[in-house]
SEKOL-373099 format. One line per 10 residues: their letters; for each residue x, y, z of C-alpha. Coordinates in nm, 3 decimals. Each point is the difference from the previous one (the first is absolute). Example, Ala and Ser with C-alpha at 12.3 -4.5 7.8 and 13.67 -1.06 7.14 Angstrom:
BEGIN
as> 1.230 -0.450 0.780 | 0.137 0.344 -0.066
***
This chain:
BEGIN
mvadalsppa> 0.635 -0.620 5.186 | -0.279 0.249 0.056 | -0.300 -0.143 0.177 | -0.317 -0.046 -0.198 | -0.333 0.000 0.176 | -0.143 -0.240 -0.252 | 0.263 -0.271 0.055 | 0.141 -0.132 0.329 | 0.361 0.125 0.028 | 0.117 -0.314 0.178
lretpfglri> -0.099 -0.214 -0.296 | 0.162 0.232 -0.252 | 0.329 0.038 0.185 | 0.069 -0.368 0.056 | 0.194 -0.213 -0.251 | -0.318 -0.204 -0.041 | -0.200 0.309 -0.097 | 0.269 0.106 -0.246 | -0.005 -0.342 -0.166 | -0.378 0.005 -0.030
avicvmlgmf> 0.010 0.350 -0.150 | 0.266 -0.095 -0.255 | -0.180 -0.324 -0.093 | -0.329 0.186 -0.058 | 0.172 0.271 -0.204 | 0.162 -0.266 -0.217 | -0.329 -0.187 -0.026 | -0.172 0.308 -0.139 | 0.281 0.057 -0.247 | -0.005 -0.367 -0.106
mqmldttian> -0.375 0.021 -0.066 | 0.054 0.297 -0.231 | 0.285 -0.164 -0.190 | -0.192 -0.328 -0.029 | -0.278 0.175 -0.188 | 0.232 0.104 -0.282 | -0.008 -0.358 -0.134 | -0.258 -0.204 0.193 | -0.260 0.067 -0.271 | 0.230 -0.110 -0.285
valpymqggl> -0.106 -0.365 -0.018 | -0.364 0.097 0.049 | -0.009 0.238 -0.298 | -0.159 -0.253 -0.243 | -0.279 -0.065 0.251 | -0.043 0.371 0.070 | -0.009 0.066 -0.373 | -0.307 -0.221 -0.036 | -0.167 0.121 0.317 | 0.046 0.369 -0.085
qasrdqitwv> -0.057 -0.041 -0.375 | 0.335 0.155 -0.097 | 0.235 -0.058 -0.292 | 0.350 -0.137 0.043 | 0.171 0.339 -0.019 | -0.262 0.170 0.221 | 0.041 -0.246 0.286 | 0.368 0.095 0.039 | -0.121 0.341 0.121 | -0.086 -0.180 0.323
ltsyviaaai> 0.376 -0.033 0.054 | 0.128 0.328 -0.141 | -0.266 0.222 0.160 | 0.102 -0.126 0.342 | 0.373 0.041 -0.058 | -0.014 0.346 -0.158 | -0.232 0.132 0.275 | 0.244 -0.128 0.260 | 0.289 0.159 -0.189 | -0.161 0.344 -0.032
ltgpvgwlaa> -0.134 0.021 0.357 | 0.336 -0.104 0.144 | 0.121 0.355 -0.070 | -0.169 0.195 0.282 | 0.053 -0.273 0.261 | 0.301 0.177 0.154 | -0.189 0.330 0.038 | -0.315 -0.168 0.132 | 0.205 -0.195 0.253 | 0.171 0.318 0.120
rfgrreiflv> -0.331 0.190 0.011 | -0.224 -0.258 0.168 | 0.243 -0.258 0.137 | 0.130 -0.326 -0.145 | -0.216 -0.212 0.230 | -0.319 0.185 -0.093 | 0.064 -0.016 -0.375 | 0.092 -0.368 0.028 | -0.326 -0.073 0.183 | -0.213 0.192 -0.252
slvgftitsa> 0.174 -0.187 -0.281 | -0.064 -0.337 0.163 | -0.369 0.071 0.059 | -0.050 0.139 -0.352 | 0.188 -0.290 -0.159 | -0.206 -0.257 0.189 | -0.332 0.162 -0.095 | 0.090 0.042 -0.369 | 0.120 -0.362 -0.012 | -0.348 -0.111 0.103
mcglaqtldq> -0.149 0.235 -0.262 | 0.218 -0.161 -0.271 | -0.139 -0.339 0.097 | -0.353 0.134 -0.032 | 0.056 0.169 -0.341 | -0.253 -0.097 -0.267 | 0.139 0.183 -0.306 | 0.342 0.079 -0.142 | -0.048 0.372 0.066 | -0.074 -0.067 0.366
milfrllqga> 0.301 -0.227 0.029 | 0.238 0.255 -0.153 | -0.136 0.275 0.226 | 0.034 -0.212 0.314 | 0.348 -0.115 -0.102 | 0.103 0.363 -0.048 | -0.125 0.079 0.351 | 0.168 -0.311 0.137 | 0.332 0.102 -0.153 | -0.043 0.358 0.127
fgaalsplsq> -0.056 -0.111 0.359 | 0.279 -0.258 -0.021 | 0.257 0.247 -0.131 | 0.116 0.106 0.347 | 0.036 -0.348 0.150 | 0.333 -0.100 -0.153 | 0.199 0.326 0.039 | -0.130 0.071 0.350 | 0.071 -0.356 0.113 | 0.357 0.034 -0.125
aiiidryple> 0.055 0.336 0.172 | -0.164 -0.114 0.325 | 0.205 -0.319 0.022 | 0.333 0.163 -0.094 | -0.036 0.257 0.280 | -0.068 -0.269 0.262 | 0.320 -0.199 -0.042 | 0.365 0.098 0.039 | 0.230 -0.022 -0.299 | 0.162 -0.327 0.105
krgqimavws> -0.341 -0.175 0.002 | -0.136 0.171 -0.306 | 0.132 -0.263 -0.242 | -0.207 -0.280 0.153 | -0.320 0.200 0.046 | 0.024 0.144 -0.351 | 0.056 -0.352 -0.130 | -0.330 -0.102 0.159 | -0.171 0.313 -0.136 | 0.145 -0.056 -0.347
miimlgpilg> -0.098 -0.366 0.009 | -0.361 0.094 0.071 | -0.013 0.272 -0.265 | 0.138 -0.244 -0.257 | -0.205 -0.299 0.114 | -0.324 0.194 -0.036 | 0.011 0.026 -0.382 | 0.168 -0.340 -0.036 | -0.240 -0.201 0.220 | -0.304 0.191 -0.124
ptlggfltdh> -0.069 -0.233 -0.296 | 0.032 -0.310 0.220 | -0.248 0.125 0.257 | -0.224 0.141 -0.272 | -0.003 -0.335 -0.179 | -0.100 -0.183 0.319 | -0.280 0.243 0.084 | -0.133 0.009 -0.356 | 0.009 -0.377 -0.038 | -0.163 -0.081 0.335
yswrwvfyvn> -0.234 0.298 0.039 | -0.028 0.273 -0.267 | 0.203 0.287 -0.141 | -0.174 0.239 0.242 | 0.187 -0.158 0.289 | 0.330 0.136 -0.127 | -0.134 0.333 0.132 | -0.204 -0.123 0.297 | 0.312 -0.161 0.148 | 0.131 0.348 0.085
vpvgivstag> -0.286 0.077 0.238 | 0.105 -0.215 0.302 | 0.367 0.085 -0.057 | -0.081 0.371 -0.013 | -0.202 -0.019 0.322 | 0.281 -0.175 0.190 | 0.265 0.239 -0.132 | -0.212 0.307 0.081 | -0.064 -0.118 0.356 | 0.369 -0.071 0.062
vflflhearh> 0.119 0.334 -0.137 | -0.270 0.189 0.194 | 0.093 -0.165 0.330 | 0.376 -0.037 -0.016 | 0.146 0.257 -0.240 | 0.080 0.356 0.105 | 0.149 0.271 -0.218 | 0.083 0.359 0.092 | -0.130 0.271 -0.235 | 0.193 0.288 -0.148
dtpprfdwfg> -0.127 0.334 0.130 | 0.083 0.186 -0.320 | -0.028 -0.226 -0.305 | 0.186 0.112 -0.310 | -0.187 0.171 -0.283 | -0.117 -0.245 -0.264 | 0.038 0.071 -0.371 | -0.354 -0.080 -0.112 | 0.053 0.152 -0.344 | 0.295 -0.230 -0.072
fialsiglga> -0.188 -0.298 0.138 | -0.306 0.069 -0.220 | 0.223 0.044 -0.306 | 0.171 -0.333 0.071 | -0.335 -0.171 0.061 | -0.139 0.124 -0.332 | 0.319 -0.104 -0.180 | 0.008 -0.351 0.147 | -0.375 -0.055 -0.034 | -0.002 0.108 -0.365
lqlmldrgtt> 0.308 -0.212 -0.073 | -0.164 -0.304 0.154 | -0.320 0.052 -0.199 | 0.201 0.039 -0.320 | 0.189 -0.324 0.062 | -0.312 -0.193 0.101 | -0.223 0.116 -0.286 | 0.255 0.052 -0.277 | -0.030 -0.347 -0.148 | -0.379 0.004 -0.025
kdwfdsaeii> -0.010 0.358 -0.130 | 0.265 -0.050 -0.272 | 0.244 0.226 0.185 | 0.060 0.343 -0.154 | -0.264 -0.044 -0.265 | -0.242 0.063 0.285 | -0.081 0.350 0.127 | -0.038 -0.139 0.353 | 0.354 -0.139 0.006 | 0.140 0.327 -0.137
veavlaglgl> -0.175 0.197 0.276 | 0.126 -0.240 0.266 | 0.355 0.021 -0.136 | -0.012 0.382 0.004 | -0.135 0.004 0.355 | 0.267 -0.250 0.112 | 0.282 0.202 -0.154 | -0.136 0.332 0.126 | -0.060 -0.128 0.354 | 0.348 -0.152 0.032
yiftvqilti> 0.160 0.312 -0.152 | -0.178 0.233 0.244 | 0.097 -0.230 0.288 | 0.367 0.011 -0.105 | -0.004 0.380 -0.028 | -0.171 0.026 0.336 | 0.256 -0.202 0.194 | 0.284 0.200 -0.157 | -0.141 0.348 0.060 | -0.168 0.011 0.344
nkpflrldll> 0.148 -0.015 0.347 | -0.197 -0.295 0.137 | -0.107 -0.223 -0.289 | -0.203 -0.319 0.020 | 0.315 -0.202 -0.071 | 0.264 0.138 0.234 | 0.328 0.051 -0.179 | 0.182 -0.087 0.323 | -0.103 -0.358 -0.064 | 0.156 -0.001 -0.346
kdrnyrsgla> 0.329 0.139 0.133 | 0.062 -0.332 0.175 | 0.169 -0.229 -0.253 | -0.101 -0.314 0.187 | -0.363 0.106 -0.002 | 0.009 0.084 -0.371 | 0.143 -0.341 -0.076 | -0.264 -0.163 0.220 | -0.274 0.179 -0.194 | 0.132 -0.128 -0.332
ltffvgiill> 0.028 -0.357 0.128 | -0.348 0.017 0.151 | -0.148 0.115 -0.331 | 0.143 -0.290 -0.201 | -0.076 -0.259 0.268 | -0.357 0.135 0.015 | -0.039 -0.054 -0.374 | 0.117 -0.359 0.015 | -0.172 -0.099 0.325 | -0.357 0.083 -0.099
atsallppyl> 0.031 -0.055 -0.376 | 0.115 -0.359 0.041 | -0.269 -0.059 0.264 | -0.264 0.127 -0.245 | 0.134 -0.196 -0.300 | 0.044 -0.345 0.153 | -0.358 -0.082 0.115 | -0.167 0.040 -0.345 | 0.300 -0.174 -0.160 | -0.042 -0.304 0.222
qdlgghsvmd> -0.381 -0.005 -0.013 | -0.079 0.094 -0.359 | 0.296 -0.164 -0.175 | 0.121 -0.260 0.249 | -0.348 -0.126 0.086 | 0.059 0.015 0.376 | -0.285 0.058 0.242 | -0.016 0.318 0.204 | 0.110 -0.191 0.310 | 0.289 -0.171 -0.177
tglllaprgv> 0.107 0.336 -0.141 | 0.016 0.147 0.349 | 0.207 -0.294 0.124 | 0.239 0.020 -0.296 | 0.067 0.365 0.085 | 0.065 -0.075 0.369 | 0.371 -0.098 -0.041 | 0.088 0.357 -0.089 | -0.136 0.117 0.335 | 0.183 -0.278 0.182
gtmitmlfvg> 0.327 0.099 -0.166 | -0.048 0.363 0.099 | -0.087 -0.086 0.359 | 0.299 -0.230 0.054 | 0.239 0.246 -0.161 | -0.119 0.301 0.195 | 0.040 -0.179 0.332 | 0.355 -0.089 -0.098 | 0.090 0.338 -0.147 | -0.140 0.184 0.302
rivmkvdprk> 0.264 -0.163 0.220 | 0.299 0.084 -0.218 | -0.095 0.322 -0.177 | 0.161 0.223 0.264 | 0.324 -0.201 -0.016 | 0.043 -0.045 -0.376 | 0.039 0.251 -0.280 | -0.365 0.043 -0.112 | 0.111 0.049 -0.360 | 0.125 -0.358 -0.014
lmafgasili> -0.330 -0.134 0.133 | -0.202 0.207 -0.247 | 0.225 -0.092 -0.293 | -0.040 -0.368 0.083 | -0.378 0.039 0.020 | -0.016 0.198 -0.325 | 0.196 -0.272 -0.180 | -0.245 -0.267 0.116 | -0.297 0.218 -0.094 | 0.136 0.063 -0.350
wslwemsrwt> 0.066 -0.372 -0.050 | -0.356 -0.092 0.109 | -0.157 0.244 -0.247 | 0.219 -0.136 -0.280 | -0.120 -0.351 0.085 | -0.362 0.116 -0.003 | 0.044 0.138 -0.352 | 0.065 -0.359 -0.116 | -0.305 -0.152 0.170 | -0.285 -0.176 -0.176
pdidtqilaf> -0.337 -0.076 0.165 | 0.090 -0.370 0.038 | 0.312 0.079 0.203 | 0.075 -0.248 0.275 | -0.148 0.124 0.328 | 0.324 -0.075 0.189 | 0.200 0.223 -0.236 | -0.267 0.270 0.028 | 0.003 -0.017 0.381 | 0.380 0.008 0.015
ttfmqgvgmg> 0.020 0.301 -0.232 | -0.259 0.199 0.193 | 0.163 -0.104 0.329 | 0.334 0.136 -0.117 | -0.174 0.316 -0.120 | -0.129 0.048 0.354 | 0.350 -0.058 0.133 | 0.137 0.267 -0.232 | -0.262 0.254 0.107 | 0.073 -0.072 0.366
fifvpsnifa> 0.370 0.071 -0.048 | -0.085 0.333 -0.164 | -0.286 0.134 0.207 | 0.137 -0.010 0.357 | 0.343 0.156 -0.070 | -0.146 0.260 -0.238 | -0.246 0.124 0.265 | 0.266 0.028 0.268 | 0.245 0.149 -0.249 | -0.248 0.269 -0.108
fatlpqqlrt> -0.053 0.122 0.358 | 0.355 -0.057 0.128 | 0.111 0.363 -0.031 | -0.341 0.170 -0.001 | -0.063 0.232 0.299 | -0.277 -0.110 0.235 | -0.217 0.305 -0.074 | -0.015 -0.103 -0.366 | -0.089 -0.365 0.053 | -0.380 0.032 -0.009
dgasiinlvr> 0.012 0.203 -0.321 | 0.266 -0.234 -0.133 | -0.213 -0.307 0.074 | -0.300 0.163 -0.171 | 0.193 0.083 -0.317 | 0.171 -0.337 -0.022 | -0.337 -0.174 0.030 | -0.147 0.235 -0.261 | 0.282 -0.091 -0.238 | -0.052 -0.372 0.060
nvgsaigvsv> -0.375 0.028 -0.064 | 0.053 0.209 -0.313 | 0.246 -0.260 -0.125 | -0.247 -0.278 0.075 | -0.287 0.177 -0.178 | 0.213 0.080 -0.303 | 0.134 -0.356 -0.005 | -0.348 -0.156 -0.009 | -0.125 0.243 -0.267 | 0.305 -0.027 -0.224
tstvlismtq> 0.024 -0.379 0.015 | -0.375 -0.036 -0.063 | 0.026 0.235 -0.298 | 0.302 -0.181 -0.141 | -0.169 -0.337 0.053 | -0.310 0.106 -0.198 | 0.206 0.165 -0.274 | 0.238 -0.294 -0.042 | -0.292 -0.242 -0.004 | -0.149 0.193 -0.290
vmyaqlsaha> 0.335 0.009 -0.182 | 0.066 -0.370 0.047 | -0.358 -0.084 -0.099 | 0.044 0.189 -0.327 | 0.328 -0.178 -0.071 | -0.130 -0.349 0.081 | -0.337 0.039 -0.170 | 0.179 0.091 -0.323 | 0.103 -0.368 -0.022 | -0.351 -0.129 0.072
spynrmlnvn> -0.128 -0.026 -0.357 | -0.110 -0.281 -0.233 | 0.336 0.034 -0.174 | 0.190 -0.116 0.308 | 0.091 -0.361 -0.080 | -0.002 -0.095 0.371 | -0.376 0.066 0.001 | -0.064 -0.232 -0.293 | 0.129 -0.323 0.147 | -0.211 -0.260 0.181
apslflnpqi> -0.154 0.124 0.328 | 0.095 0.369 -0.037 | -0.189 0.012 -0.329 | -0.313 -0.121 0.180 | 0.015 0.188 0.329 | 0.205 0.311 -0.074 | -0.105 0.087 -0.354 | -0.074 0.375 0.005 | -0.255 -0.049 -0.281 | -0.223 -0.200 0.237
plgatmlngm> -0.177 0.193 0.282 | 0.100 -0.252 0.268 | 0.356 -0.010 -0.130 | 0.023 0.379 -0.013 | -0.122 0.026 0.360 | 0.246 -0.261 0.128 | 0.287 0.146 -0.199 | -0.077 0.350 0.123 | 0.005 -0.121 0.361 | 0.338 -0.165 -0.050
viqqatisay> 0.142 0.314 -0.164 | -0.125 0.219 0.286 | 0.151 -0.234 0.257 | 0.339 -0.012 -0.171 | 0.000 0.377 -0.050 | -0.074 0.052 0.370 | 0.278 -0.239 0.103 | 0.250 0.186 -0.217 | -0.125 0.335 0.134 | 0.052 -0.111 0.360
advfllmfyi> 0.354 -0.108 -0.085 | 0.066 0.345 -0.146 | -0.141 0.172 0.309 | 0.214 -0.210 0.234 | 0.298 0.087 -0.217 | -0.095 0.367 0.035 | -0.001 -0.046 0.379 | 0.348 -0.148 -0.030 | 0.124 0.315 -0.175 | -0.174 0.222 0.254
slpilvlivf> 0.180 -0.183 0.282 | 0.346 0.066 -0.145 | 0.017 0.363 0.126 | -0.036 -0.132 0.357 | 0.340 -0.167 -0.022 | 0.151 0.307 -0.166 | -0.132 0.226 0.279 | 0.139 -0.227 0.268 | 0.348 0.000 -0.157 | 0.016 0.381 0.026
lpktvllpta> -0.138 0.029 0.355 | 0.226 0.181 0.251 | 0.162 -0.204 0.272 | -0.189 0.069 0.322 | 0.066 -0.110 0.358 | -0.339 -0.103 0.135 | 0.114 -0.061 0.356 | 0.281 0.236 0.106 | 0.182 -0.078 0.322 | -0.008 0.344 0.159
apanemeave> -0.244 0.223 -0.183 | -0.375 0.052 0.028 | -0.227 -0.078 -0.289 | -0.031 0.356 -0.120 | 0.376 0.041 -0.028 | 0.061 -0.285 -0.243 | 0.144 0.110 -0.327 | 0.015 -0.167 -0.335 | 0.346 -0.055 -0.138 | -0.006 0.111 -0.358
***
């Protein structure tokens, strides 16, 4: 290692210093991933405090995720230009400050702005942590360390609702953001003192034009998905403009990467079949991971009648399942065909989503906990092998860019997943409400017998109000079932992708990492 005047070399070069550096890097990454879902259970409280509507408050989630997705793009170039350590430190400091600003927000506009900044600063934490950790461990130890890394990156979104429920119930929703401040300070201090990274003297040229085109395309697409329901989709001029900008931005980005020498998305990455497969798996897992985390808290609170604390505890088994599985998979992933592990995990994940499509709000809590636990198990079996598989045959000089792109794809999948499922939920609620309310009339014989005729008669104001509430509740329950069924169908391509993955030797007996080849 090259000596750094700002950090004692003896501390950095010892195994103890390396452990501290890795722990602090993972801590910063965990903090960023935690914030993708920690605010989920607090949304109803934030909605009242910020005077926002139900659809507007979801922007608190999507603004963070889409900002993180877009700003992941230039991470590789910034790391090469200024150094991975320096960019990681700036990201940590910025993320910590903007977290405090989110807690202090007084209006919805302020909250969305601060969440955008928080996501922008946090964009570099996950890809840089992955690249930094991979380069510090030999191939034979990479399975275990990547299992720990993958466990943290999965546990962040999964444990977010549990921690958010505790903080909201015992303190206030603002503490779901304040909690990042001490964690950010500790992580920043550890990285500053113990982590050292050499800089590249001549960083590669960055394709800013392609990056801007992609940013406009993704931003416009996200706005279209978020606002489409409230603006009556393509009957609105705003939605038409956003759709045109999204299509134009993504088209220009595609042309750019195919026609210039050094595009934003390096084609060398896409030549690696393992990496391409890893991107596809990451996209679908990203959709399911955050969408289910966003759907379950309001389902349990609004329909199931659970408190915010109970909701957080009911979501905890999924995190426990992921944690246990990742520790186990990390020990065997280098010895077992990763396709078998991922196929097993995908099968469990698909089963859990099918079970969720048959839920009702009064479902037994033990069945709910078991289903979510098994869902966590399935994700654990997919995530660790897919990450190692994606980088198994990727040259070392492409790993930072590869980590940036794979994190971008996961964040884009997460943002799209939240927006699409929220849109489908609202639309299906309206459809089911129309179908059910058609039977709520004085001519329905069930409403003319005994108690229903007194309390649910639509010709009486009290009866109409009570009947309307029941219809809305039943329509929402049916809509949630349809959305969970949609998630089931979205998860099916994961298993199909795994079946067609190439057989890859993750731990060859006599070849360095950059000489591994995928067997077609």
